[in-house]
C-alpha positions in Angstrom: -4.2 20.1 -8.5 -7.3 22.2 -7.6 -10.0 21.2 -5.1 -12.5 20.7 -8.0 -10.1 18.2 -9.6 -9.4 16.3 -6.3 -13.0 15.9 -5.0 -15.0 13.1 -6.5 -18.8 13.5 -7.2 -19.4 10.6 -4.7 -18.3 13.0 -1.9 -20.9 15.7 -2.6 -23.7 14.0 -4.5 -27.3 13.9 -3.2 -28.3 10.4 -2.2 -32.0 11.2 -1.8 -33.6 10.3 -5.1 -37.1 11.4 -6.0 -38.4 9.2 -8.8 -41.6 8.5 -10.7 -42.7 6.1 -13.3 -43.2 7.2 -16.9 -47.0 7.2 -16.7 -47.1 9.5 -13.7 -49.2 12.6 -14.4 -47.5 16.0 -14.5 -49.8 17.1 -11.6 -48.6 14.2 -9.4 -44.9 14.8 -10.3 -45.2 18.5 -9.5 -46.9 17.8 -6.2 -44.1 15.3 -5.4 -41.5 17.9 -6.3 -43.2 20.4 -4.0 -43.5 17.9 -1.1 -39.8 16.8 -1.4 -38.6 20.3 -2.1 -36.7 19.3 -5.3 -36.6 20.7 -8.8 -36.1 17.4 -10.6 -37.7 14.0 -10.7 -36.0 11.0 -12.1 -38.1 8.7 -14.3 -37.5 5.0 -13.7 -39.1 1.7 -14.7 -40.3 -1.1 -12.5 -36.7 -2.4 -12.3 -35.4 1.0 -11.1 -33.7 1.5 -14.4 -33.2 5.2 -15.3 -35.4 6.1 -18.3 -35.4 9.9 -18.1 -35.4 13.1 -16.1 -37.9 15.9 -15.7 -37.2 19.4 -14.3 -39.6 22.0 -12.9 -38.5 24.1 -15.9 -39.7 21.4 -18.4 -43.1 21.4 -16.6 -43.4 25.1 -17.1 -42.1 25.3 -20.7 -43.5 22.1 -22.1 -46.8 21.8 -20.3 -48.1 25.0 -18.7 -46.9 27.3 -21.5 -48.7 25.2 -24.0 -51.9 24.9 -21.9 -51.6 21.1 -21.6 -53.7 19.4 -19.0 -51.8 18.6 -15.9 -54.0 15.6 -15.0 -53.9 13.9 -18.4 -50.3 14.7 -19.6 -47.8 12.2 -18.4 -44.1 12.5 -17.6 -43.0 10.3 -20.5 -44.5 13.0 -22.9 -42.0 15.7 -21.7 -39.0 13.9 -20.1 -35.5 14.1 -21.4 -35.0 10.5 -22.4 -31.9 8.5 -21.6 -30.1 11.3 -19.8 -26.4 11.6 -19.6 -25.2 10.0 -16.4 -22.0 10.4 -14.5 -20.0 8.2 -12.1 -19.3 8.8 -8.4 -15.7 8.5 -9.3 -15.8 11.5 -11.7 -14.1 14.7 -10.4 -16.2 17.8 -9.8 -14.3 19.6 -12.5 -15.1 16.8 -15.1 -18.8 17.0 -14.2 -19.0 20.8 -14.4 -17.3 20.6 -17.8 -19.9 17.9 -18.9 -22.8 20.1 -17.6 -21.4 23.0 -19.7 -21.0 21.0 -22.8 -24.5 19.6 -22.8 -26.4 22.4 -21.1 -27.6 20.5 -18.1 -27.7 21.8 -14.5 -28.4 18.4 -12.9 -27.0 15.0 -13.7 -28.0 11.6 -12.4 -25.3 9.4 -11.0 -24.9 5.7 -11.8 -22.5 3.2 -10.4 -22.2 0.0 -12.4 -25.5 0.6 -14.1 -27.3 1.3 -10.8 -28.9 4.7 -10.0 -27.2 6.0 -6.8 -27.6 9.7 -6.7 -27.9 13.1 -8.4 -25.8 16.2 -8.5 -26.8 19.8 -9.4 -24.7 22.7 -10.3 -25.4 24.3 -6.9 -23.9 21.2 -5.2 -20.7 22.0 -7.2 -20.5 25.6 -6.2 -18.7 25.2 -2.8 -16.1 23.0 -4.4 -15.4 25.4 -7.2 -15.2 28.6 -5.2 -11.4 28.8 -5.2 -10.8 27.5 -8.7 -10.9 30.4 -11.2 -11.3 28.2 -14.2 -14.0 26.2 -12.5 -15.8 29.4 -11.5 -15.5 30.7 -15.0 -17.0 27.5 -16.4 -19.8 27.7 -13.8 -20.7 31.3 -14.6 -20.7 30.4 -18.3 -23.1 27.5 -17.7 -25.4 29.5 -15.6 -25.5 32.4 -18.0 -26.2 30.5 -21.2 -28.7 27.9 -22.3 -27.0 25.8 -24.9 -30.1 23.7 -25.5 -31.8 26.7 -27.2 -29.1 26.9 -29.9 
């Protein structure tokens, strides 16, 4: 069994969650991303239920590239709705496979329906460094964008 198969996501996940409500403006979300030094904000409702996810890349490709107004455009207009989530009990290898299958580089983590963390492909890199198959999957994920197909 490799390190990536042994280690659970709960051992490496990021617990610091940066979240906004769906009606947050793109400008405010981007400012929050800069302040918190993150590339993703989670979109939650008033009950802390995960509704979506927005990345810095989405802001560039869906707002800036289309000359949309940063002050009037809201997060719910560009977010990925109902994102795939993973469990803290999933292995790193399982999560990397899921990232590759769906073309995501970051995944929110829920435990019994409660949002508890987030993991990015860069969080997985140290775990995968000695697993040739895992490294191959990671390189494949980083070098292709399956969402464009």
